[in-house]
DSSP file (Angstrom, degrees, kcal/mol; ACC not computed):
  #  RESIDUE AA STRUCTURE BP1 BP2  ACC     N-H-->O    O-->H-N    N-H-->O    O-->H-N    TCO  KAPPA ALPHA  PHI   PSI    X-CA   Y-CA   Z-CA
    1    1 A M              0   0    0      0, 0.0     2,-0.3     0, 0.0     0, 0.0   0.000 360.0 360.0 360.0 131.1   -1.9   21.7   -5.5
    2    2 A T        -     0   0    0      1,-0.0     0, 0.0     0, 0.0     0, 0.0  -0.648 360.0-122.2 -91.4 146.9   -3.4   18.3   -4.6
    3    3 A N        -     0   0    0     -2,-0.3    -1,-0.0     1,-0.1     0, 0.0  -0.652  32.1-112.5 -82.2 140.3   -3.6   17.0   -1.1
    4    4 A P        -     0   0    0      0, 0.0     3,-0.1     0, 0.0    -1,-0.1  -0.299  43.2 -86.0 -67.5 159.2   -1.8   13.7   -0.5
    5    5 A A        -     0   0    0      1,-0.1    64,-0.1    64,-0.0    63,-0.0  -0.289  52.6 -97.0 -61.1 148.3   -3.9   10.6    0.3
    6    6 A P        -     0   0    0      0, 0.0    64,-0.7     0, 0.0     2,-0.5  -0.263  40.3-113.9 -62.3 157.9   -4.9   10.1    3.9
    7    7 A I  E     -a   70   0A   0     62,-0.1     2,-0.4    -3,-0.1    64,-0.2  -0.845  23.6-156.7-100.5 127.1   -2.7    7.8    5.8
    8    8 A D  E     -a   71   0A   0     62,-2.8    64,-2.9    -2,-0.5     2,-0.4  -0.851  16.9-130.6 -98.8 136.5   -4.1    4.5    7.2
    9    9 A D  E     -a   72   0A   0     -2,-0.4     2,-0.5    62,-0.2    64,-0.2  -0.708  18.2-165.5 -87.4 136.6   -2.4    2.8   10.1
   10   10 A V  E     -a   73   0A   0     62,-2.8    64,-2.6    -2,-0.4     2,-0.5  -0.969  11.9-145.6-123.9 113.8   -1.6   -0.9    9.9
   11   11 A S  E     -a   74   0A   0     -2,-0.5    62,-0.1    62,-0.2    -2,-0.0  -0.672  15.5-177.1 -81.7 124.0   -0.7   -2.6   13.1
   12   12 A I        -     0   0    0     62,-3.2    -1,-0.1    -2,-0.5     3,-0.1   0.510  38.5-123.4-100.3  -6.7    1.9   -5.3   12.5
   13   13 A G  S    S+     0   0    0     61,-0.4     2,-0.3     1,-0.3    -2,-0.1   0.749  82.2  42.7  73.4  23.3    2.1   -6.6   16.1
   14   14 A G  S    S-     0   0    0     60,-0.3    -2,-0.3     1,-0.0    -1,-0.3  -0.904  96.3 -81.6-170.1-163.1    5.8   -6.0   16.4
   15   15 A D  S    S+     0   0    0     -2,-0.3    45,-0.9     1,-0.2     2,-0.3   0.736  97.4  10.6 -95.3 -25.3    8.7   -3.6   15.8
   16   16 A G  E     -E   59   0B   0     43,-0.2     2,-0.3    -4,-0.1    -1,-0.2  -0.985  50.3-180.0-154.4 160.4    9.5   -4.4   12.2
   17   17 A I  E     -E   58   0B   0     41,-1.2    41,-3.3    -2,-0.3     2,-0.2  -0.972  35.5-102.6-157.8 151.5    8.5   -6.1    9.0
   18   18 A R  E  >  -E   57   0B   0     -2,-0.3     4,-2.7    39,-0.2    39,-0.2  -0.505  33.1-116.7 -80.0 151.5    9.9   -6.5    5.5
   19   19 A L  H  > S+     0   0    0     37,-2.2     4,-2.1    34,-0.2    36,-0.2   0.901 113.2  48.2 -55.9 -48.6    8.4   -4.4    2.7
   20   20 A G  H  > S+     0   0    0     34,-2.6     4,-1.5     1,-0.2    -1,-0.2   0.907 113.4  47.7 -60.6 -42.7    7.1   -7.4    0.6
   21   21 A Q  H  > S+     0   0    0     33,-0.3     4,-3.1     1,-0.2    -1,-0.2   0.895 109.4  54.5 -64.1 -40.3    5.6   -9.0    3.7
   22   22 A F  H  X S+     0   0    0     -4,-2.7     4,-2.8     1,-0.2     6,-0.3   0.906 104.2  53.4 -62.4 -43.0    3.9   -5.7    4.7
   23   23 A L  H  <>S+     0   0    0     -4,-2.1     5,-1.8     1,-0.2     6,-1.4   0.883 115.2  40.6 -62.4 -37.9    2.2   -5.3    1.3
   24   24 A K  H ><5S+     0   0    0     -4,-1.5     3,-1.2     4,-0.2    -2,-0.2   0.921 114.8  51.8 -73.4 -44.2    0.7   -8.7    1.6
   25   25 A F  H 3<5S+     0   0    0     -4,-3.1    -2,-0.2     1,-0.3    -3,-0.2   0.881 109.3  50.2 -58.6 -41.0   -0.1   -8.4    5.3
   26   26 A A  T 3<5S-     0   0    0     -4,-2.8    -1,-0.3    -5,-0.2    -2,-0.2   0.546 114.2-118.4 -77.4  -7.2   -1.9   -5.0    4.7
   27   27 A G  T < 5S+     0   0    0     -3,-1.2    -3,-0.2     2,-0.3    -2,-0.1   0.674  78.3 125.6  79.4  16.9   -4.0   -6.6    1.9
   28   28 A V  S   <S+     0   0    0     -5,-1.8     2,-0.3    -6,-0.3    -4,-0.2   0.905  80.2  16.1 -73.7 -42.2   -2.6   -4.3   -0.7
   29   29 A L        -     0   0    0     -6,-1.4    -2,-0.3     1,-0.1    -1,-0.2  -0.960  66.6-147.6-132.1 150.8   -1.5   -7.1   -3.0
   30   30 A D  S    S+     0   0    0     -2,-0.3     2,-0.3    -3,-0.1    -1,-0.1   0.831  72.7  39.2 -89.7 -34.5   -2.5  -10.8   -2.9
   31   31 A S  S  > S-     0   0    0      1,-0.1     4,-2.1     0, 0.0     5,-0.1  -0.817  71.4-123.1-123.8 158.4    0.5  -12.7   -4.0
   32   32 A G  H  > S+     0   0    0     -2,-0.3     4,-2.6     1,-0.2     5,-0.1   0.839 114.0  56.5 -62.5 -33.5    4.3  -12.6   -3.6
   33   33 A G  H  > S+     0   0    0      2,-0.2     4,-2.3     1,-0.2    -1,-0.2   0.909 107.3  47.3 -64.9 -42.4    4.6  -12.5   -7.4
   34   34 A D  H  > S+     0   0    0      2,-0.2     4,-2.4     1,-0.2    -2,-0.2   0.898 112.5  50.4 -64.7 -40.3    2.4   -9.3   -7.6
   35   35 A V  H  X S+     0   0    0     -4,-2.1     4,-2.4     2,-0.2     5,-0.2   0.939 109.9  50.0 -62.2 -47.7    4.4   -7.8   -4.7
   36   36 A K  H  X S+     0   0    0     -4,-2.6     4,-2.7     1,-0.2     5,-0.2   0.923 112.7  46.4 -58.4 -47.1    7.7   -8.5   -6.5
   37   37 A E  H  X S+     0   0    0     -4,-2.3     4,-2.6     1,-0.2     6,-0.2   0.924 111.9  50.1 -62.8 -46.0    6.5   -7.0   -9.7
   38   38 A A  H  <>S+     0   0    0     -4,-2.4     5,-2.5     1,-0.2     6,-0.5   0.899 115.2  43.5 -61.2 -41.5    5.1   -3.8   -8.1
   39   39 A I  H ><5S+     0   0    0     -4,-2.4     3,-1.4    -5,-0.2     5,-0.3   0.946 115.3  46.6 -70.8 -48.4    8.3   -3.2   -6.1
   40   40 A I  H 3<5S+     0   0    0     -4,-2.7    -2,-0.2     1,-0.3    -1,-0.2   0.868 109.5  55.4 -62.0 -36.7   10.7   -3.9   -9.0
   41   41 A D  T 3<5S-     0   0    0     -4,-2.6    -1,-0.3    -5,-0.2    -2,-0.2   0.502 116.8-114.1 -77.3  -2.7    8.6   -1.8  -11.4
   42   42 A G  T < 5S+     0   0    0     -3,-1.4    -3,-0.2    -4,-0.2    -2,-0.1   0.731  78.4 126.9  82.1  22.5    9.0    1.2   -9.0
   43   43 A F      < +     0   0    0     -5,-2.5    24,-0.5    -6,-0.2     2,-0.4   0.502  55.8  76.9 -89.2  -4.1    5.3    1.5   -8.0
   44   44 A V  E     -B   66   0A   0     -6,-0.5     7,-1.8    -5,-0.3     2,-0.3  -0.892  60.4-167.6-112.5 135.3    5.9    1.3   -4.3
   45   45 A T  E     -BC  65  50A   0     20,-2.2    20,-2.4    -2,-0.4     2,-0.4  -0.890   9.8-158.3-117.7 152.2    7.3    4.2   -2.2
   46   46 A V  E >  S-BC  64  49A   0      3,-2.9     3,-1.5    -2,-0.3    18,-0.2  -0.987  84.3 -13.9-127.4 120.2    8.6    4.2    1.4
   47   47 A N  T 3  S-     0   0    0     16,-3.6    17,-0.1    -2,-0.4    -1,-0.1   0.870 132.5 -50.9  53.2  40.0    8.5    7.6    3.1
   48   48 A G  T 3  S+     0   0    0     15,-0.5     2,-0.4     1,-0.2    -1,-0.3   0.406 119.3  99.9  85.8  -1.7    7.9    9.3   -0.2
   49   49 A E  E <  S-C   46   0A   0     -3,-1.5    -3,-2.9     2,-0.0    -1,-0.2  -0.949  78.4-107.9-121.7 139.2   10.7    7.7   -2.2
   50   50 A V  E     -C   45   0A   0     -2,-0.4     2,-0.4    -5,-0.3    -5,-0.2  -0.381  36.0-170.3 -60.2 133.7   10.6    4.7   -4.6
   51   51 A D        -     0   0    0     -7,-1.8    -7,-0.2    -2,-0.1    -9,-0.1  -0.981  16.5-174.2-132.0 121.4   12.2    1.7   -3.0
   52   52 A R        +     0   0    0     -2,-0.4     2,-0.8   -12,-0.1     3,-0.1   0.111  54.0 106.7-100.9  20.9   12.9   -1.4   -5.2
   53   53 A R    >   -     0   0    0      1,-0.2     3,-1.7   -14,-0.1   -34,-0.2  -0.865  47.0-170.8-105.7 105.3   14.1   -3.6   -2.3
   54   54 A R  T 3  S+     0   0    0     -2,-0.8   -34,-2.6     1,-0.3   -33,-0.3   0.822  89.0  51.8 -60.5 -31.8   11.4   -6.2   -1.4
   55   55 A G  T 3  S+     0   0    0    -36,-0.2    -1,-0.3   -37,-0.2    -2,-0.0   0.322  76.3 137.7 -89.7   7.4   13.4   -7.2    1.7
   56   56 A R    <   -     0   0    0     -3,-1.7   -37,-2.2     1,-0.1     2,-0.7  -0.320  57.4-124.3 -56.8 131.6   13.7   -3.6    3.0
   57   57 A Q  E     -E   18   0B   0    -39,-0.2     2,-0.2   -38,-0.1   -39,-0.2  -0.703  25.3-152.1 -82.2 115.2   13.2   -3.7    6.7
   58   58 A L  E     -E   17   0B   0    -41,-3.3   -41,-1.2    -2,-0.7     2,-0.3  -0.607   7.3-153.2 -85.5 148.9   10.4   -1.3    7.6
   59   59 A Q  E >   -E   16   0B   0     -2,-0.2     3,-2.3   -43,-0.2    14,-0.3  -0.814  35.5 -77.5-117.3 160.1   10.3    0.3   11.0
   60   60 A V  T 3  S+     0   0    0    -45,-0.9    14,-0.2    -2,-0.3     3,-0.1  -0.339 120.3  28.9 -54.9 131.4    7.3    1.7   13.1
   61   61 A G  T 3  S+     0   0    0     12,-2.8    -1,-0.3     1,-0.4    13,-0.1   0.154  85.1 132.2 100.0 -17.4    6.3    5.0   11.6
   62   62 A D    <   -     0   0    0     -3,-2.3    11,-2.7    10,-0.1     2,-0.5  -0.371  49.0-141.2 -64.3 147.3    7.4    4.3    8.0
   63   63 A V  E     - D   0  72A   0      9,-0.2   -16,-3.6    -3,-0.1   -15,-0.5  -0.964  12.1-161.1-116.8 122.3    4.8    5.2    5.4
   64   64 A V  E     -BD  46  71A   0      7,-3.3     7,-3.0    -2,-0.5     2,-0.4  -0.863   6.4-160.2-104.0 132.7    4.4    2.9    2.4
   65   65 A G  E     +BD  45  70A   0    -20,-2.4   -20,-2.2    -2,-0.4     2,-0.3  -0.924  18.8 157.8-116.6 139.8    2.6    4.2   -0.7
   66   66 A F  E >   -BD  44  69A   0      3,-2.1     3,-2.1    -2,-0.4   -22,-0.1  -0.878  68.6 -15.2-159.6 126.1    1.0    2.2   -3.5
   67   67 A E  T 3  S-     0   0    0    -24,-0.5     3,-0.1     1,-0.3   -23,-0.1   0.871 129.3 -45.4  48.5  48.4   -1.6    3.2   -6.1
   68   68 A G  T 3  S+     0   0    0      1,-0.3     2,-0.3   -63,-0.0    -1,-0.3   0.399 115.3 114.1  82.4  -4.3   -2.7    6.3   -4.2
   69   69 A R  E <   - D   0  66A   0     -3,-2.1    -3,-2.1   -64,-0.1     2,-0.4  -0.759  47.8-160.9 -99.0 147.2   -2.9    4.6   -0.8
   70   70 A R  E     -aD   7  65A   0    -64,-0.7   -62,-2.8    -2,-0.3     2,-0.4  -0.997   8.1-172.9-128.7 128.2   -0.6    5.5    2.1
   71   71 A L  E     -aD   8  64A   0     -7,-3.0    -7,-3.3    -2,-0.4     2,-0.4  -0.977  10.8-150.6-126.2 126.8   -0.1    3.0    4.9
   72   72 A R  E     -aD   9  63A   0    -64,-2.9   -62,-2.8    -2,-0.4     2,-0.4  -0.823  21.1-122.7-100.0 134.0    1.8    3.7    8.1
   73   73 A V  E     -a   10   0A   0    -11,-2.7   -12,-2.8    -2,-0.4   -62,-0.2  -0.603  35.4-179.9 -74.4 125.1    3.5    0.9   10.0
   74   74 A R  E      a   11   0A   0    -64,-2.6   -62,-3.2    -2,-0.4   -61,-0.4  -0.937 360.0 360.0-125.7 150.1    2.3    0.7   13.6
   75   75 A P              0   0    0      0, 0.0   -64,-0.1     0, 0.0   -59,-0.1   0.512 360.0 360.0 -69.1 360.0    3.3   -1.8   16.3
């Protein structure tokens, strides 16, 4: 059994942020086009489940996964 990747905390300076914005803010992807493709293609997870909604509103404590990285939303 493999251990999941460690979780890195990303402070967003507020209570919520949209998934697409979070991926760019956290430096995971550089452009909106890359974010859109990654989400639509099912490469992004939120709390362990694939989510294809770029506009999904993330809340503090949500964990976003992409390419082996896990990032937790922090205020």
